[in-house]
N, C-alpha and C positions, 0 to 999 in steps of 0.2 A: 096782233101778237105774232111773235116769230115762232118757228118750229123749234121746240125744245127737245125733240126726240131724235136728234141726229145720232149717228152711230157713236157709241161710247168708245173711248180709248183709255189708256192708263196715264194720260197727262193729268194726273190728279195730285192734289196736295192733301196733307193729313194734318188734322188738329187732334190733340189728345191730352190726357192728364194722368196717365198711368193707372187709370181705372177703365176708361173706354176711349174710343176714338171715332172720328168721322172722316170720310174721304170726300173731297170737294173738287168738282171739275173746274175748268178754266173760266166758266161763266158764273162761278159761285154757287153752283147747284150741288147740294149734298146728295150723293148717289149711294152712299153706303155708311151705315152706322149701326152697330150692335149695342143693345142696352139690356141690362145696366152695365155689362162688362164685355170684354173682347169676344167671349164665346157665347154671348147672349143672342136674343132674337134680333135679327136685322130689321129694325123698324123702318129704316131707309135702305131699300134693297133694289132700287131700279138698275143698279150696275149689273145685276144678274137676272133681271126679269124682263129685259127688253128683247128686241129682235132687229137684225139688220135686213131681214127679208121684207120687202115692201108689200108682200101679199099677206103679212101678218098684221093684226091690229097693234098699233104701238102701245107700249106700256104707259099707263096714266096713273100709276101709284108708286109709292115707295121712294119719295124724294121731297126735297124742300128747296125752293128757289125763289129768288127775287127776279122776276122776268121783266126786263126793261122794254117798255113800249118803243117800237121801232129800233130795236137793238141793232148795233152795227159791229162793235168790237169790244174786246175786254183786255185787261192787263192784270197780272197777278204776281204777287211776291210775298215772302215772309218779312215781317219786321225783323231787322238784323238781330241775330243771336237769340231768337225766340221761336216758339211754336205758334205764334199769332199770325194769322193769314190775312192779307189785304187783297181785295179784288176790286178793280175799277170797271164799271160798266158804262159804255158810251152809246148814245143813240145816233141816228143819222144827222141830227141837227147840232151835234156837239154837246148836248146836255149829258151830264155824268153824275153818277153816284159812287160812293166808296162803301164797300161792304167789308166789315172787320169781323173775322170769325175766330173764336177761341173756345177751348175747354178750360174752365177756371182751375187753376192750380197755384196754391201759395200756402205759406205757413200761417196758421190761425190757431190761437190757444196752444202754441208749442207743438202742433201736429200739422201734417199735410192736409189741406182742404182740397178735395178732389171729387166733387159731386158729379154724378152722371148727368151733366147739364151742358147744353150748348148755348153759348151766348153769341148773338149776331147783332151787330150795330150797323145801321144804314144811315148815311148822311149825304147831303147834296155836296157836289164839288163845283159844278158849273151849270148855269142855265136853269131850266125848269123841268127836271127829269121826272118821269112818271114810271112807277113800277106796279107789278101785280104780284102779290104774295101767294105762292102756291105751296101749301103745306099738306102733304098727303102721306102720313105714316101708314104702315100696314103691320099686322101682327101675325105671329105663327108662321114665319117664313113665307109671308105674302098671301097666306090662305085666308086671313080674317080681316075684313075692313073694320075700322073702329066705330064705336058709337060716339058721336060727337055732342058734347054739351058746352054751354057757354056761360060765362059770368060777366061781371061789369068790365073787367080788363083781362080776362083770361078765357082760354078755350081748353077743354079737357077731351083727350082722346082715350077712350075706355075699351079695354078688352077683358076677358076673364082673368088674365094673368098679369096685366100691367095697365097702369094709368099714367099717361103723360099729360103735363100741363104746360101750355104756352101762355106766358104772361108778357104783355106788351103795352107800350103807350101809344101804339098805332090804333086806328079804329078796328075794333073787333068785327064789326060788320063788314068792313072792307076785306079783312083777312078771311072771314068765313065765306063770303060770297066771291072771293078771288077777284075783287074789283080793283081796277087800276086807280092809283091815287098819286097826287103830287108829293114829292119828297122835298119839302121846304124847310125841314129842320132834321135834327138827329132823331131817329127812331130806334128803340132797343127791343129786341126779341129774346126772351130767355125761355128755353124749353128743357124740362127735366121732370123729376118726380112730382107727384101730385101734392105739392107743399106750397103754401102761400109765401111770398116774399115778405121779409120783415122790414123792408125799406121800399122806396120808390123804385120802379123798374129802371129808370134812368140812372139813379144813384147806384143801384146794384151792378148795372152794366159797367158803369165807370170804374167802380172799385175792382170788379173782376178783371177788367182790361189792365188797369194800372198795376195791380198786384201780380197778375200773371206775367206781364212783361218783366217785372222786377225779378220774379222767381227764375225765369228762363235765362235772363242775362247774368244772374248770379251763378247759375249752373254752368253757363258757357265760360264765365270768367275763371272758373276753377278747373277747366280742362287743361291738361298738360299737352298742348298742341305743339307741333314742331313749327319751324319757320315757314315752310312752304305749305300751300294748299289749306290754309287755315279755315277759310269760309267753307270749303268742301268737307273738311273734317268736322267742323262744328255742326253743320247741317246733318251729317251722318250720325253724329253723337246724339243730337237732340232726337232724331228719328229713332235711334236705338233705345234711348231712354223712354220715349213714348210707347215703345213696344214692350216695356216691362210693366208687370202688374204688381203695384206696391204692396198689396195685402200679403202676398206670399213670396215675392221675389221672382216669380216665373217670368220668362221672356218668350213671347210667342214667335213662331216662325214667320208669320205674316198676319195682316189684319183681315184678309179675305178668305173666302172659300170659292173653289171651282172656277177661277180664271184659268182657261186652258193654257197648257204649256206651249201649245202652238195651235193654229187654226184647225178646228174639227178633229183634234187628236184624241179626244176622250180622256186625256190626262188631266182630269179635273179633280183636285183634291182639296180637302179642308185643312188649312194650315193654322188655324186659330188656337194652337196648342203648343206645349213646350216640349221640344225634343232634347233629350239629355246630351245627344251628340253635339248639339250646338254649343255646349260648354267649351269644347275645344277652341272654337273661334271667338265666342263671346268673351270668355275670360281673358284671352289674349288681348282683345281690343280694349276692354274696360281697364285692364291693368296698365296698358300702355298710355291710356288717357288719364289715368289717375282718378277715375271715378270709383273710389273704393266703396262708397255706400251702396251703389247699385250692384257692384261686384259682390259685396258681402251678402246682400239680400239674395242674390242668385245662388251663392254658395249655400246659404241656409235652405233655400228651396231644394237644392240637390241633396243636401244632407237629410232633409225630411223624407225625400223620395227613397233614399238609401235605407233609412230606418224603417220606413213602411214596408220595404221589400224584404226585410230580414226573413230568411228561411225560404225564400222563393226567388225566381229570376227577376231581374230588373226588366221593366218595360222600356222600349226605346223612346216612348213619349207618354206624357201625362197631361191631364187638364190643368188649367191655370191654378186651380185650388186643389191639385193633386188627385183629381178624379182618375181612377185606374180602369174605368170602363168607358170607352168612347165609341160606342157602336156606330157603324156607318150606315146611313140611310139616304134616300134621295128625296129632296123637296120638289115633288113633281109639278107643283103649281108655279115654279119659277122656270122660265125657259132657258136661262143661262146667259152668260156674257155674249152679246151679239147673237143671242138665240142658240148658242153652242153649248147645250146642256151635256150631261146632267149637272144639277146643282147638288152637291153632296154635303151632308151634315154628319160630322164625326169622321174618324179615320181608322180604318181597320188595321192599319200598320201597328197599332198598339199591341196586337196579338202576335206580331212577328218575332222570330228569333233573329236578333241583330247582335252579333257577337262583339262588335266594336263598342257596345255600350259600357262594358266593364272598364275598358281603358279610358273612355270618355269621362266617366264619373270620377275615377281615381285621379286622372290627370287634372281635372278641375279642382278637386278637393285637396290636391297636393299644395295648392296655394295657401290653404289655411295653416299648413305646418311650417311654411317658410316666410310668409309675408308679415312682418312685424307691425304693419299699419292696421291690421284687422283686429277688431275688438274681441272676437272669439277665436282664439288659436285652436288648432287641432290638438286633440288629446290622445293619450294611449288607448282609451276606450274607442275613440273614433278610428284609430289605426286598426284595431282588432276587428272592428266592424267592416272596414274596407278589405281586410284580409279575406273575408268570406267571398267578396266579389273577385278577389284575386284567385281564389280557388276555382271559381267558375271560369275565369279566363284560362287557367291551366287546363281545365276540362274541355273547353269548347274551341280553343284556338285553331285546331285543325279540323273542325266540323263545319259542314255546309250551313249557310245562313242566308238571309235576304240581302245582306250587305248595306252599304251606305246609301245606295240608290233605291232600296226597299222594293226589290223585285217581288212580285206577287206569286209568280209561278216558277221562278228559276232559283234553285238552290245550288250554291257553289261554295268552295272554301276560298272566300274572297281575300285577296292579299291585304287590303286595307284593314279588314276585320282582324286578320291574324296579327298584323302589326300592332293594332290597338290592344290586343290581348298581351302582346309583349310589353307595350307601354304600361299596362296594369302592373306587371311583375317588376319592371324596371323602376317605376315610381314608388312602389311599396318598399323596394330595397333602399331607395334614397330616403324615404320617410323614416324607415326603421333606423337608418344611420343617424338621422337628425335626432331621433328620440333615444339614441344610444342603446338600442336593442340589438346587440351584436349578433345574436343567434338568428334572429328573424331577418336581419340585413343579409347575412350570409346565405340563408335559405332562398330568399327572393332573388338575390343576385345569381345564384347558381341556376335557378329556374329560368330567369330572364336570359342568361347567356346561352343556355341550351336551346331555348325557343328561338332566339335570334339566329343562331347558326342554322337551324333547320329551315326557318322561313327564308333566310337569304339564299340557301341552296335551292329551294323550290321556287322562289320568285324570280331568280335570275335565269333567263333563257340564253344559253350560250350561243345557239345558232342565230338568234335574232339580235343578240348583243344589247339586251334591254331587260329591265325588270318588267314583269308581266302580271296580268290579272286574268284568271285567278291563279292560285298557286299551281304550279305544273302546267300553266296554260300558255297561250300565245297571243293574247290580246292586250291592248293598252287601255288605260283608264285614267282619267284626270286625277283621281285620288292618289295615284302614285307620286304626284308632285308634292304631296304633303309629308312624305316619309322623312325628309330632312327636317321638317318643322317639328316633328315629334321626337327627333333625336335618334331615329332608327339607323340612318345612314348620313354620313357627312356630305355636305353640299359639294365638297371638293373631291369626293370619291368618283373615279372615272365611271363607275357603274351608274351613279346618279346622273352625271353629266350626259352619258349616252341615253339614259331614259328620257331626260328632258328633250334631247334632240329628236328622239323617236316620236315622242308625243307631238313635238313641233311639226314633224313631217306628216303624221297620220291623223291628228285630232284638230289641228288648227285650220280654220277656213275663214277667209276674209278677215283675218286678225283676231277672230273669236274662237272659243274652244267648245267642241263637243265634250260631254262628260265621258262618252264612249260611242262607238259606231257599230256595235253589234246589234242584232235583233233582240228586243226585249218582249215584255208582255204585250206590247201594242204594235211594235214595228221598230224601225230604226229611228232614233231621234232626229228631228229636222230643224232644231233651233239650238242656239248656244246657251249653256247653263252659266249664268252671269258670273257667279263666284269663281268658276273654274278659270276664267281668264285672269282674275286677280291672283289665283294660285300660280298660274303660269308666269305672271309678272314677277311675283315673289321669287319663284325658282330661278328666273333669269338673273335677278339681282344677286341671289345667293351663289350662283356659279360664276359671277364676275361680269356679267353682261349688263352692267348697271345703266349705262346711257340708253341702251336699247329698251330696258325695262321702264325707264323714265318716259321715253317717247310713247310707249304703249300705254302707260298709265294716263298720260295726258290725253291720249286718244280715247281711252275708256271713259274719262270724265265727261266727254262730249256725248256719251250715250245716255247720260242721266236725263230725266225729263226737265221741264222748264223750271221746276223749283228744287232740283237737285236730288231727286229720289230715283231708286232703281227697283225693278221687279225681279222675279226669279229668272226669267229667260229673255233672250234678245234674238230677233230675226237676223240672220247672217247678212242678208242683202240690204234690208231697209233700216235696220236698227230699231224696229218697233218693239216696244216692251210687251212681253207676254208672261203669263204665269202670275201666281199670287203676289200681292202688292201691299205695302212695300215689303221687300224680302229682307229679313234680318241678316241672313247669310250674305247677301250682296252688299249691304251697308257695312257689315263687319269687314268684308273683303276689301272694300275701299279704304277703311280706316287703317287696316294692317299694312296695306301696300303703301299708303301715304306716309305712315310712320317709319316704315323701312327705308323709303327712298328720299325723304326730305333732307335737305341740308340742315345742319344744326344751326342754332342761333349764333353760335360762335363762328361757324364758317360763313354765315350770310351777312353778318354785321361787322 
């Protein structure tokens, strides 16, 4: 057998069905999967339980692989326009198998069928390949080994809180004993809840595969893609869709927890939750792609969060089923990605004051008052509910907060937060006008104009000739690139153009962007925050440097991993992916830039 405990990286693919997901490395090894949902117990957790230190014992649990005897190389790709993954494994003699991985998703009895089930199909491609099935789930964040029982064609992995069942037409003895065997025909492995299959495992696997391919191709067919970069946009859209939680409409920031933003940085956070700020980016991307169902589900989630928060401040993030308490603890039994702990569960940022949240929510929900495609239009009652958040924006716009980057020990009057409070008042004025509420439109317009004047005066540094962060400050921040996107300043305004040029001078390194270069809670950042480079590309296009923006966008596409996915951060020199994965922010940034820069169908044909 070959060494299967090589150093992990983020050359991972994702399968999912909008209920759960799994991350799979280039050799077809599942290294991360939380069940039954995105924020659940990572029964496959080897991604954050191993070590790159040769003095440490290698991790031998929390994964599922088909280990090829005399393995030599692998190939991996998605089936076009789907979330179905194919991995080819080759041995040194040229024998090969194909592993097809999917999370079943399709319409059944007029509803989405999306069980927390992994389906894996292994079949011979050439020669006489032999594999060893190594299936080693773990429970309670790696702390609890399962009790294992077996039946005629299934194995059960039992803990106090969960039971998983593997059903297969391969030899159960071979699976249990991890004994190598010849792959001389198709074998199907279905793992999920402790429920018996109502058909043969081969028949169930075949139906899962065929119907799941059909679902994703129909989803892709309905995307409003531009002429250029269609493959890249479709892959990003499918990934964004897989990050959505159908039950509530939540969209998680990433699938993982505690992948460090950079080596040994300690910037290890749990991103398996829904940040309301992401609405600014997610809504834009979904609207541009025409995925109105996912967009409407997300709007419903945000509206539910708004209703739940009546009478108190909105939180910056919630759980995928609107949990409002997400206490942060450390899973000490997990050593971390490449041994670089801690592994955190929960995110204490839910307690922070982040003043941009008022504008983020109102900006997102503005869609409901103007988009005729949506089945639930915004109502006067909805508007009055949003006005309560507008009042909070008026109250807090010039007060210190944790800001978009969620500083834990630094409170400032952040420029972006102040601008998003202006967004709240500005959009309320527009909604009131739409609803023909003249007195409220006048009130909110007056407040927005006064706020705008004050923010612009305090954000513009005459000596430095740039907009700055924080208000009355002297530093630069990549979030300033978004001010034209939210309508605060025209892209043609000389002040914005000078700000882009200043950011280009001070925050760009090796073609990528720092989010900021000041000391924070941990030190100075030493990697690029991926979405910031897409913001920079968008800003270049907006100020008229379109060809330059196109070149930089093409260059950024090469930073994706082998199946087209991006994480939160990029190493400036090597381009290695760091941070939680796949990052919704990053995939949305790719979509928005591509939609902005692509030639139209009319121009291209």
